[in-house]
C-alpha positions as CSV (number, residue, x, y, z in Angstrom):
1,X,55.5,-92.0,90.3
2,X,51.8,-92.0,89.4
3,X,50.7,-90.3,86.2
4,X,49.0,-86.9,86.7
5,X,45.4,-86.7,85.5
6,X,45.2,-85.1,82.1
7,X,42.7,-82.3,81.4
8,X,40.1,-83.2,78.8
9,X,40.7,-81.6,75.4
10,X,38.3,-78.7,74.8
11,X,35.4,-79.7,72.7
12,X,35.6,-78.6,69.1
13,X,33.0,-76.0,68.5
14,X,30.9,-76.6,65.5
15,X,30.6,-73.6,63.2
16,X,27.1,-72.2,63.4
17,X,25.3,-72.1,60.1
18,X,23.7,-68.9,59.1
19,X,20.3,-68.2,60.5
20,X,17.3,-66.5,58.9
21,X,18.3,-63.3,60.8
22,X,21.8,-63.4,59.2
23,X,20.5,-64.0,55.7
24,X,17.9,-61.2,56.2
25,X,20.6,-58.8,57.3
26,X,22.8,-59.8,54.4
27,X,20.0,-59.4,51.8
28,X,18.4,-56.3,53.4
29,X,15.0,-57.9,53.9
30,X,12.9,-59.3,56.8
31,X,13.2,-62.7,58.3
32,X,9.6,-63.4,57.1
33,X,10.7,-62.8,53.5
34,X,13.7,-65.1,53.9
35,X,11.4,-67.8,55.2
36,X,9.0,-67.3,52.2
37,X,11.9,-67.5,49.7
38,X,13.9,-70.5,51.2
39,X,10.8,-72.5,52.0
40,X,9.0,-71.4,48.8
41,X,5.9,-70.1,50.6
42,X,3.9,-67.1,49.5
43,X,4.7,-64.6,46.7
44,X,7.9,-62.7,46.6
45,X,9.2,-60.6,43.6
46,X,11.8,-62.1,41.4
47,X,14.4,-59.4,42.3
48,X,13.9,-60.1,46.0
49,X,14.1,-63.9,45.6
50,X,17.4,-63.5,43.7
51,X,18.7,-61.2,46.4
52,X,17.9,-63.7,49.2
53,X,19.2,-66.7,47.4
54,X,22.4,-64.9,46.6
55,X,22.8,-63.8,50.2
56,X,22.3,-67.5,51.4
57,X,24.9,-68.7,49.0
58,X,27.4,-66.1,50.2
59,X,26.9,-67.1,53.7
60,X,27.3,-70.8,52.8
61,X,23.9,-72.0,54.0
62,X,24.1,-75.8,54.0
63,X,20.8,-76.6,52.3
64,X,19.4,-77.0,48.8
65,X,18.5,-73.5,47.7
66,X,15.5,-72.7,45.4
67,X,16.0,-71.3,42.0
68,X,16.1,-67.5,41.9
69,X,13.4,-67.3,39.3
70,X,9.9,-68.8,39.7
71,X,7.5,-69.6,37.0
72,X,8.3,-70.2,33.3
73,X,11.6,-69.4,31.7
74,X,11.0,-68.3,28.1
75,X,13.5,-68.3,25.3
76,X,12.9,-66.9,21.8
77,X,14.5,-68.6,18.8
78,X,14.6,-66.6,15.6
79,X,15.7,-68.4,12.5
80,X,16.2,-66.9,9.0
81,X,13.7,-68.8,6.9
82,X,15.4,-71.1,4.4
83,X,14.5,-74.1,2.4
84,X,17.9,-75.7,2.8
85,X,18.2,-79.1,4.5
86,X,20.5,-77.6,7.2
87,X,17.9,-75.0,8.3
88,X,15.1,-77.6,8.1
89,X,17.1,-79.9,10.4
90,X,17.9,-77.0,12.7
91,X,14.2,-76.1,13.0
92,X,13.3,-79.8,13.6
93,X,16.0,-80.1,16.3
94,X,14.5,-77.2,18.3
95,X,11.0,-78.7,17.8
96,X,12.3,-82.0,19.4
97,X,14.2,-80.2,22.1
98,X,11.0,-78.4,23.3
99,X,9.6,-81.8,24.3
100,X,12.7,-82.9,26.3
101,X,13.1,-79.8,28.4
102,X,11.7,-79.1,31.8
103,X,8.1,-78.0,31.7
104,X,9.1,-74.7,33.2
105,X,11.3,-73.9,30.1
106,X,9.4,-72.7,27.1
107,X,10.9,-72.1,23.6
108,X,9.1,-69.9,21.1
109,X,10.3,-70.3,17.5
110,X,10.0,-67.6,14.8
111,X,10.9,-68.3,11.2
112,X,11.4,-65.2,9.2
113,X,10.8,-66.0,5.5
114,X,13.2,-65.1,2.8
115,X,12.4,-62.2,0.5
116,X,12.3,-58.4,0.3
117,X,12.6,-56.7,3.6
118,X,13.9,-59.7,5.5
119,X,16.3,-57.6,7.5
120,X,13.6,-55.4,8.8
121,X,11.3,-58.4,9.6
122,X,14.2,-60.0,11.5
123,X,14.7,-56.8,13.4
124,X,11.0,-56.6,14.3
125,X,11.1,-60.2,15.6
126,X,14.1,-59.3,17.7
127,X,12.7,-56.1,19.1
128,X,9.0,-57.1,19.5
129,X,8.7,-60.4,21.4
130,X,5.2,-61.8,21.8
131,X,5.8,-62.3,25.5
132,X,8.5,-61.5,28.1
133,X,11.7,-63.4,27.2
134,X,14.6,-64.4,29.4
135,X,16.9,-65.2,26.6
136,X,17.2,-64.9,22.8
137,X,18.8,-67.4,20.3
138,X,19.3,-66.2,16.7
139,X,20.5,-68.0,13.6
140,X,20.3,-65.2,11.0
141,X,22.5,-63.4,8.6
142,X,24.6,-60.4,9.5
143,X,23.5,-56.9,8.6
144,X,23.6,-53.4,10.0
145,X,19.9,-53.6,10.8
146,X,20.2,-56.9,12.6
147,X,23.2,-55.7,14.6
148,X,21.4,-52.6,15.8
149,X,18.4,-54.6,16.9
150,X,20.5,-57.1,18.8
151,X,22.5,-54.3,20.5
152,X,19.2,-52.7,21.6
153,X,17.9,-55.9,23.1
154,X,21.2,-56.8,24.8
155,X,21.3,-53.3,26.3
156,X,18.0,-54.1,28.1
157,X,19.7,-57.1,29.8
158,X,18.4,-59.9,27.7
159,X,21.2,-62.5,27.0
160,X,21.7,-63.3,23.3
161,X,23.3,-66.4,21.8
162,X,24.2,-66.6,18.1
163,X,23.9,-70.0,16.5
164,X,25.6,-71.4,13.4
165,X,26.7,-68.0,12.1
166,X,28.0,-65.2,14.4
167,X,27.1,-61.5,14.2
168,X,29.9,-59.0,14.1
169,X,30.4,-56.2,16.7
170,X,27.6,-57.4,19.0
171,X,28.2,-58.1,22.7
172,X,26.3,-61.4,22.6
173,X,26.7,-63.9,25.5
174,X,28.0,-66.8,23.4
175,X,28.4,-68.0,19.9
176,X,27.4,-71.7,19.4
177,X,29.1,-73.1,16.3
178,X,32.3,-74.1,14.7
179,X,35.3,-71.8,13.9
180,X,34.4,-71.2,10.2
181,X,37.6,-69.2,9.5
182,X,39.7,-72.2,10.5
183,X,37.4,-74.5,8.6
184,X,38.1,-72.5,5.5
185,X,41.8,-72.6,6.1
186,X,41.7,-76.3,6.6
187,X,39.9,-76.7,3.3
188,X,42.5,-74.5,1.6
189,X,45.3,-76.7,3.0
190,X,43.8,-79.9,1.6
191,X,43.0,-78.3,-1.7
192,X,46.6,-77.1,-2.0
193,X,48.0,-80.5,-1.1
194,X,45.7,-82.4,-3.5
195,X,45.8,-80.1,-6.6
196,X,48.4,-79.3,-9.2
197,X,50.6,-76.3,-8.5
198,X,49.0,-74.2,-11.1
199,X,45.3,-73.6,-11.9
200,X,42.0,-72.0,-11.0
201,X,39.7,-72.9,-8.1
202,X,35.9,-72.1,-8.2
203,X,34.5,-70.9,-4.9
204,X,30.8,-71.6,-4.2
205,X,29.0,-70.1,-1.2
206,X,25.7,-69.2,0.2
207,X,24.9,-65.5,0.8
208,X,28.1,-63.9,2.1
209,X,25.8,-61.9,4.5
210,X,26.1,-65.0,6.7
211,X,29.4,-64.5,8.6
212,X,29.9,-68.2,8.6
213,X,30.3,-68.3,4.8
214,X,32.3,-65.1,4.7
215,X,34.8,-66.5,7.2
216,X,35.1,-69.8,5.4
217,X,35.8,-68.1,2.1
218,X,38.3,-65.7,3.7
219,X,40.0,-68.7,5.3
220,X,40.4,-70.7,2.1
221,X,41.5,-67.7,0.1
222,X,44.1,-66.7,2.7
223,X,45.8,-70.1,3.0
224,X,45.9,-70.6,-0.7
225,X,47.5,-67.1,-1.2
226,X,50.0,-67.8,1.6
227,X,51.1,-71.4,0.6
228,X,49.9,-72.1,-2.9
229,X,50.2,-68.9,-4.9
230,X,49.9,-70.8,-8.2
231,X,46.3,-71.7,-7.4
232,X,44.1,-68.7,-8.2
233,X,40.6,-68.2,-6.8
234,X,38.0,-66.7,-9.1
235,X,35.0,-64.6,-8.1
236,X,32.9,-66.1,-5.3
237,X,29.7,-67.5,-6.7
238,X,26.8,-67.0,-4.2
239,X,24.4,-69.7,-5.1
240,X,22.2,-69.6,-2.0
241,X,22.2,-73.4,-1.6
242,X,20.1,-73.7,-4.8
243,X,21.1,-76.8,-6.8
244,X,20.3,-75.2,-10.2
245,X,22.4,-72.1,-9.5
246,X,25.3,-74.3,-8.3
247,X,25.1,-76.4,-11.5
248,X,25.0,-73.2,-13.6
249,X,28.0,-71.8,-11.8
250,X,30.1,-74.9,-12.3
251,X,29.0,-75.2,-16.0
252,X,30.1,-71.6,-16.6
253,X,33.4,-72.1,-14.8
254,X,34.2,-75.3,-16.8
255,X,33.5,-73.4,-20.0
256,X,35.3,-70.2,-19.2
257,X,38.3,-71.6,-17.3
258,X,40.3,-74.3,-19.2
259,X,42.7,-74.4,-16.3
260,X,40.0,-75.1,-13.6
261,X,41.5,-77.7,-11.3
262,X,39.3,-77.6,-8.2
263,X,36.0,-76.5,-6.6
264,X,35.4,-75.3,-3.0
265,X,31.7,-75.6,-2.1
266,X,30.9,-74.3,1.4
267,X,27.1,-74.3,1.1
268,X,25.0,-76.3,3.5
269,X,23.4,-78.4,0.8
270,X,25.4,-81.2,-0.8
271,X,25.0,-80.4,-4.5
């Protein structure tokens, strides 16, 4: 018996990629606008560009899509002025990074000098940029004035990143830095393991307005109280990373506390 001829299998239909008309309908613009955006021809507002690119992504357009924003992307970096080696290195790192970034990414640095009225000057730098900014990075101390300024900027839609020391009760985009509370607890753990069961510990810090330092001090005090109650922490000496003040604090503690057995120094400078 001869085999019956088999019908050819139906051809697999290739899924049609989205056309300009589909993207235009999805984005609520004309096909001409879609053409301008995807082929980067002519001028289109940033909001419309973003809408078209987002529509193309939702429709799975199989092509390299342009960036939603054209022109320069500007970031402001505001640093609390400080003569400490840490802040000097931080400032130098931003200076070097500026030369390694894409030419379309521009970083503007502002150093707010220490002294009277620093909170207000930091707030002015936050609220009054020299040019339109697309993001803000701050490495400053925490205060009511600084928090209010940051909340106001974030409310306008500018993303904010806190660096090195976080700012409390502010809906920033991200905090870039270590967990200072756990760093303090770790220091307390090793102090307790290394020291005698009884005695006093001197705590040296920068200004406790920096949340980083406040969290470290809180962490070390907490773990010592929990696990090593015989080790007593005296008053925190805020030496502001100044070697002379650190030396004086240690000299006074040695003279005043015969039972001094340890020192926790959480300042940036190695003194």
